C-alpha positions in Angstrom: 23.4 10.6 -45.0 22.6 7.3 -43.4 22.4 7.6 -39.6 24.5 4.4 -39.1 27.3 5.7 -41.3 27.2 9.0 -39.6 27.4 7.4 -36.2 30.3 5.1 -37.1 32.2 8.0 -38.8 31.7 10.3 -35.8 32.8 7.5 -33.4 35.9 6.7 -35.5 36.8 10.4 -35.8 36.4 11.0 -32.1 38.4 7.9 -31.3 41.3 9.0 -33.5 41.3 12.5 -32.0 41.4 11.1 -28.5 44.2 8.7 -29.3 46.3 11.5 -30.8 45.7 13.8 -27.8 46.6 11.0 -25.4 49.7 10.2 -27.4 51.0 13.8 -27.8 49.7 15.6 -24.7 51.4 13.9 -21.7 54.9 15.0 -20.7 57.0 11.9 -19.9 59.4 12.6 -17.1 60.6 9.2 -16.0 62.5 8.8 -12.7 63.6 5.9 -10.6 60.2 5.6 -8.8 58.2 5.6 -12.0 60.4 3.1 -13.7 60.1 0.7 -10.8 57.9 -2.4 -11.6 56.2 -2.3 -8.2 53.2 -0.1 -7.7 52.0 -1.4 -4.4 54.0 0.9 -2.1 56.4 -1.8 -0.9 60.2 -1.5 -1.1 61.2 -3.8 -4.0 64.7 -4.3 -2.6 63.7 -5.2 1.0 62.6 -8.5 2.5 59.5 -10.2 1.0 58.4 -11.3 4.4 57.5 -8.0 6.0 54.0 -7.6 7.3 51.8 -4.9 5.9 48.8 -3.0 7.0 45.4 -4.5 6.6 44.0 -1.1 5.7 45.2 -1.8 2.2 42.6 -4.6 2.0 40.0 -2.4 3.6 40.3 0.2 0.9 40.2 -2.5 -1.8 37.0 -4.0 -0.2 35.4 -0.6 0.0 36.2 0.1 -3.6 34.6 -3.2 -4.7 31.6 -2.5 -2.5 30.9 0.9 -4.2 31.8 -0.5 -7.6 29.1 -3.2 -7.0 26.7 -0.4 -6.0 27.2 1.3 -9.4 26.7 -2.0 -11.2 23.4 -2.6 -9.2 22.1 0.9 -9.9 23.1 1.1 -13.5 19.9 -0.4 -14.9 17.7 2.0 -12.8 16.7 4.3 -15.7 15.4 1.3 -17.7 13.6 0.0 -14.6 11.3 3.0 -14.6 9.5 1.2 -17.4 8.6 -1.6 -15.0 5.0 -2.1 -14.0 5.7 -0.6 -10.6 8.4 2.1 -10.8 7.6 3.2 -7.2 8.8 -0.2 -5.9 12.0 0.1 -8.0 12.7 3.5 -6.5 11.9 2.3 -3.0 14.5 -0.6 -3.3 17.0 1.8 -4.8 16.6 4.2 -1.9 17.0 1.3 0.6 20.2 0.1 -1.1 21.6 3.7 -1.1 20.6 4.2 2.6 22.3 1.0 3.7 25.5 1.9 1.8 25.5 5.4 3.2 25.0 4.1 6.7 27.8 1.6 6.2 30.1 4.4 4.9 29.2 6.6 7.8 30.0 3.8 10.3 33.4 3.2 8.7 34.1 6.9 8.8 33.2 7.2 12.5 35.2 4.1 13.5 38.2 5.5 11.7 38.4 2.8 9.1 39.0 5.2 6.3 42.1 6.8 7.9 45.1 5.5 6.0 47.7 6.7 8.6 47.2 6.1 12.3 
């Protein structure tokens, strides 16, 4: 059998199986909270002018930072084919060390604590 046809048929079969499992497996138990259109944690019936915690933005920025880290480190396996793989691994370790130090600093300062 042609490898391309085999790959496409395997991918299609796996996709269909996963779609069926995702459709039939979850138990739907809707309640008033789940049916609410707001998912940000605010009271949808209250005033729209209430201040909210800046920790929400801190968590979002940290998520974007570590998401960017993954995007930067994703090509690393292909970078081993570069003329100087040792330099690639050195820069990777520097990026990971900086991010780890930044995370440790936020942790020590209490920036990751959601409730005060």
